[in-house]
Every structure is written in C-alpha cells, then in structure tokens.
C-alpha positions as CSV (number, residue, x, y, z in Angstrom):
1,M,93.9,65.4,108.6
2,D,95.0,62.5,106.3
3,S,98.7,62.1,105.2
4,V,98.3,63.4,101.9
5,Q,96.9,66.8,103.2
6,L,99.6,66.7,105.9
7,L,102.3,66.4,103.2
8,E,100.8,69.2,101.0
9,Q,100.8,71.4,104.1
10,V,104.5,70.7,105.0
11,R,105.4,71.3,101.4
12,S,103.7,74.6,101.2
13,L,105.3,75.7,104.5
14,I,108.7,74.7,103.3
15,H,108.2,76.4,100.1
16,A,107.3,79.7,101.7
17,T,110.0,79.4,104.3
18,L,112.8,78.7,101.5
19,Q,111.5,81.6,99.6
20,R,111.7,84.0,102.8
21,Q,115.3,82.6,103.1
22,G,116.3,83.8,99.7
23,A,115.9,80.7,97.4
24,D,115.0,81.4,93.8
25,P,111.3,80.6,93.1
26,N,112.2,79.7,89.7
27,C,114.4,76.9,90.8
28,P,112.5,73.5,91.2
29,L,111.7,72.2,94.7
30,R,113.4,68.8,94.8
31,E,112.1,66.2,97.2
32,A,113.4,62.8,98.5
33,M,112.1,60.3,100.8
34,L,114.1,59.3,103.8
35,I,114.6,55.9,104.8
36,R,116.3,54.5,108.1
37,D,116.6,50.8,108.8
38,G,114.0,50.1,106.1
39,F,111.4,52.4,107.6
40,F,110.2,55.8,106.3
41,C,111.5,58.6,108.4
42,G,111.0,61.9,106.6
43,R,111.6,63.9,103.5
44,R,114.3,66.1,102.4
45,F,113.6,69.2,100.3
46,E,116.0,71.4,98.3
47,R,115.7,74.5,96.4
48,D,118.5,76.7,95.0
49,Q,121.0,75.1,97.4
50,L,118.9,75.7,100.3
51,Q,117.6,72.6,102.2
52,A,114.9,71.5,104.6
53,V,114.5,68.1,106.2
54,W,111.1,67.1,107.8
55,F,111.8,64.5,110.4
56,V,108.4,62.9,110.8
57,E,109.0,61.1,114.1
58,E,110.4,64.3,115.9
59,N,107.5,66.4,114.0
60,E,110.3,68.9,113.1
61,V,111.6,70.6,109.9
62,K,115.1,71.8,109.9
63,F,116.2,74.3,107.4
64,Y,119.8,74.6,106.3
65,D,121.8,77.4,104.5
66,R,123.9,76.9,101.2
67,L,126.7,75.8,103.5
68,G,124.8,73.3,105.5
69,A,124.5,75.1,108.8
70,I,120.9,75.0,110.5
71,T,119.2,78.3,110.1
72,Q,115.8,77.6,111.7
73,V,114.1,74.6,113.3
74,L,110.2,74.5,113.4
75,T,108.0,72.0,115.4
76,L,105.2,71.3,113.4
77,T,101.7,72.1,115.0
78,R,98.2,72.8,113.5
79,D,99.1,76.7,113.7
80,S,102.3,76.3,111.8
81,L,100.8,74.4,109.0
82,Q,97.7,76.5,108.6
83,Q,97.6,78.7,105.5
84,P,98.2,82.4,106.5
85,S,94.8,83.2,104.9
86,R,93.1,80.6,107.3
87,K,94.6,81.7,110.4
88,A,92.3,83.6,112.8
89,A,93.0,87.3,113.3
C-alpha cells in the first residue's frame, strides 16, 4: 500500500470513529501535519472539538474527548484499516 492509500484509509477510520464518539458530521474535519525535530511524525485531526492524533512511528491513533482526555487508542493494522464492506465475514 502506498502512502496516499494509507493516509486515505487512516482518514476514513478517524472520520468514522469521531462520528461514533459524537462529533457533528456537518463540522469540517481539520487536519495538521506534526513535525518533530524537523521530521514528519504524524497528523492531528479535529472535528467538533474531538481530536485524533496519528503517531506514525508508533503506528497508533489516539482519540481525545472535548476536555483532552484520551478515550481510545488504536494500533493500526491491515484489519483496522480495511473498509467494513471489504472485511471477510
């Protein structure tokens, strides 16, 4: 999988998870690249004051509530990135 496909799958996973956590789907999903010591290290996403941070090196996405408390941590795997309709029954 190339980096563009990976990013799109991560965005889709984050979009769905934030909606399940109560984010207003009419609010835009804002995104920012994270840079540490001059190197790309992840992306931060925000919708309706809920946040998710994708830590690329750790292969994790951490979700935060409106007060900044961690609500969920997902380790990214092929299974977690597949679209629900593409998963085997």
